[in-house]
C-alpha positions, 0 to 999 in steps of 0.5 A: 693272653690277647694283646691290645691289638687283638682287643682293638679289633685288628685280629692279631695276637702277639703280632700274628694273624689269628683266624676269626672264630666261626659262629653257628648262624642259628644259635642266637635265633634258637636261644631267643626261641627258647623263651617259649610261647607262653612268655609275656609278649613284652617280656619276650620282645625285651629279652629277645632284643637283649639277647640279640644285641648281646650276642651281636656284641660278643661276635663283633668284638670276638669276646674271649672266655677270659673277657666274658668271665671278667664281666661275669665276675664283676656282676657277681661281685656287685651282687655280693656287695649289695644289701638292703641299703646299697644296690651295687647293681644299680650303681653299675648301671650308672657306670655304663650310662643306663641309669634311667 
């Protein structure tokens, strides 16, 4: 399990230096291109930008699979708790400051 020093960005696990992960430089571009030529131009712009920023974030913090899964599980749980009267996804947006 990563230590806080790894999470804080000094690229160490249990005090030992860890090599920085290597990323395919074309990966994000290829994912964005997969949106397809028939996509609504505004949707392609918004989704493309979202993908770019999310991929940049994941690379910046060297997001681990365990950390990614924690986020996926949190989103899944919010969806499972939602119903016609209670929108946990919207509340999650409030928590991250993206409510309006």
